[in-house]
N, C-alpha and C positions, 0 to 999 in steps of 0.2 A: 504494500500500500504506500502510496506516495503522499508526502506532506507538503504543505505550501510554505515552508520556512523561508525559502529564498526571496520571494517578493517582500515579505515583512522585513527581512534583514536589509534588503536594498532600500526600502522606505525609511528604515531607522537610520541608515547611513546617510541618505539624502537629507533627512531632517536635521541630523547632527551637523552636516556640512552647511546647510542653510543658516543654522544658528551661529556657527563659527564665522561664517562670512558676514553676517549682520553685525556681530560684535566687532570684527576686524575693521569694518567700514564705518564704525561710529553709529551703528543702529541701536546702541544701548541707551538707556535713560541717563539724563544728566541732572535729574532731580535729586534732592538730598536723600530720598528714600532709595534711589538707585546707586548711591555711593559716590556719584560724581559731583563735581563742583560746577555750578553754572558759570559760563564765561563772564569776564568783567565787562562793564559797560564800555563800549568802544564807539559810541555814537554821540555826535554833537548835533543838536536840533536848533535850527534857526526859525524864529517866529517873529511876529511884529514887535515883541518885547525885547528881542535880542537873542543871544546864544545861550544854550543850556546843555550841559553844565559849562560854566565859564572856565573852570579849571578841571582838567581831566588828567589822571595818572594812568599810564599804560606800561606794559612790559615791553622791553626792547624787541623789535621785530614785528610789532603790531601795526595794523593799518586802522586808521580812524575813519569812520563814515560820517560825512556831513549831510544832513537832510534839510532841505529847504521847505519848511511848512508855512512860510509866509506867502503873501500874495504878490511879491515883487522879486525881481532878479537880484541875486547877491553874488559877489565875487570874493571867495575866501582865499587868502594868500598869507604866506609867512611874513613876519616882521623882518626888517623895518620897512615902512612905506617910504618911497615907492620901489625900493630895490628888491625886496622879497628874497633876501639871500640867507637869512639865519637858518631856516629849515626848509630846503627846497622840496622835500617830500610833500609838504602841505600844499605846494603850488599845483600838484596834480588835481586838486579839487577845482580851482578856477571858478568859472561861471556856473551858477546853479539857477535854473529857472524854477518857478513855483512847482512844488511837488517832486522835484528831482533830487537824487542823492548821488554822491560820488565819494570815492575813497582816496585817502592820502596814499603815498607810496609807503613802503615798509619803513617804519621809524626805528632804525637800528642803533643810532648813536644815543648813548645815555646823556640827556641834557633836558633843559626846559625850552620849549619852542613857543614863542608868542605868535599869534595870528590875528588877522583883522579882515574886515570887508573892504576891499580896495575901492569900491564905489563910495562907501560911507566911512572912510578911514578915521574920521574924527569922532564917530559915534562909539563911545566906550561900551555900550550895550552889545555891540557887534565885535568885540575884542575878547580874547581869552588866551589861555595857555594850555599846552599839552606837555606834561612832564613824562619823559621816557625813563623808566627805571631799569 
């Protein structure tokens, strides 16, 4: 008499492989109950009130996303104005239309980078810092 062990074994191996693949590709939970740590905030939001947070600390190698939630165009660049030379990675953001988001380059050098809106460079509400640790 023949038993059907082989299909069940194949299914078990396939299921184990799928679970291993999901875990290797980051398919696991990042919630506290899953044992992981949520990623730090790496987003700066622009609104009609200004930028938030004004001061952001990130790990070296991080990219920061700027999101324009205001109703006007903004141009986010590194200090100083108008040279924009202190942290050129921030200059990748440049012009943001309403609703648009863009990322800085990889912030690899440990330092504090000031940034501002090139269009409204005297508006302190649209100025801030990113500290790379």
